[in-house]
C-alpha positions as CSV (number, residue, x, y, z in Angstrom):
1,M,6.9,7.8,-11.2
2,F,8.3,5.0,-9.0
3,V,6.8,1.5,-8.7
4,K,7.5,-1.6,-6.6
5,T,5.7,-4.9,-6.1
6,V,5.5,-6.6,-2.7
7,E,3.7,-9.8,-1.5
8,V,1.3,-9.5,1.4
9,K,2.3,-12.1,4.0
10,N,0.2,-11.2,7.1
11,Q,-2.7,-13.5,8.0
12,V,-5.6,-11.0,7.3
13,G,-4.2,-9.3,4.3
14,L,-5.1,-5.6,3.8
15,R,-8.2,-5.7,6.0
16,A,-9.4,-3.3,8.7
17,R,-6.4,-2.7,11.0
18,P,-3.6,-3.3,8.5
19,A,-5.4,-1.1,5.9
20,T,-5.7,1.7,8.4
21,F,-2.0,1.6,9.2
22,F,-1.3,1.5,5.5
23,T,-3.4,4.5,4.6
24,Q,-2.2,6.5,7.6
25,K,1.4,6.0,6.5
26,A,0.5,6.8,2.9
27,N,-1.0,10.1,4.0
28,E,2.3,11.2,5.5
29,F,3.7,11.7,2.0
30,K,3.2,14.7,-0.3
31,C,3.2,12.7,-3.5
32,Q,0.2,10.9,-5.0
33,V,0.2,7.2,-4.0
34,W,-1.7,4.3,-5.5
35,I,-2.0,0.6,-4.8
36,E,-2.6,-1.8,-7.6
37,K,-3.9,-5.4,-7.6
38,G,-4.2,-6.9,-11.1
39,D,-5.8,-4.3,-13.3
40,R,-7.3,-2.2,-10.5
41,R,-5.6,0.9,-9.1
42,V,-6.9,2.8,-6.1
43,N,-5.8,5.8,-4.1
44,A,-3.5,4.4,-1.3
45,K,-4.6,7.3,0.9
46,S,-8.2,6.2,0.9
47,L,-9.2,3.5,3.4
48,L,-12.3,2.5,1.4
49,G,-10.3,2.3,-1.8
50,V,-7.7,0.0,-0.2
51,L,-10.3,-2.2,1.4
52,S,-12.2,-2.4,-1.9
53,L,-9.2,-4.3,-3.4
54,G,-9.9,-7.3,-1.2
55,V,-6.2,-8.1,-0.8
56,I,-5.6,-11.3,1.2
57,K,-2.5,-13.2,2.3
58,G,-0.3,-14.4,-0.5
59,M,-1.4,-11.7,-3.1
60,S,1.1,-9.4,-4.6
61,V,0.3,-5.7,-4.9
62,S,2.2,-2.8,-6.6
63,I,2.8,0.5,-4.9
64,V,2.9,3.4,-7.3
65,A,3.9,7.0,-6.4
66,D,4.3,10.2,-8.3
67,G,5.7,13.4,-6.8
68,E,8.6,14.8,-4.9
69,D,8.9,12.1,-2.3
70,E,7.8,9.2,-4.5
71,E,10.7,6.8,-3.9
72,R,10.7,7.2,-0.2
73,A,6.9,6.7,-0.1
74,V,7.0,3.5,-2.1
75,E,10.0,2.1,-0.1
76,T,8.3,2.9,3.2
77,L,5.0,1.4,2.3
78,C,6.5,-1.8,0.8
79,E,8.6,-2.2,4.0
80,L,5.5,-1.7,6.1
81,I,3.8,-4.5,4.2
82,S,6.9,-6.7,4.3
83,R,7.1,-6.4,8.1
84,D,3.5,-7.4,8.5
85,F,2.5,-3.9,9.4
86,A,4.6,-3.7,12.5
87,E,6.0,-0.3,13.3
């Protein structure tokens, strides 16, 4: 299992378009991936799950992955968030 915490810096947080980019990227990995905010953990491959967290600018989230490509998944998703979801 691999975990990393990142701060969301973009204006809208993990709302519609950024959340879509995030879940699409998460679905590229074979491992299981979750996103945590506080004591809530949801499947990072589920758009509704990610949206349900209500992540806004300035909040920190943890990306958790478990499986064969876990480290690459976490690093890639954290980088996506850090770059304000720019490809």
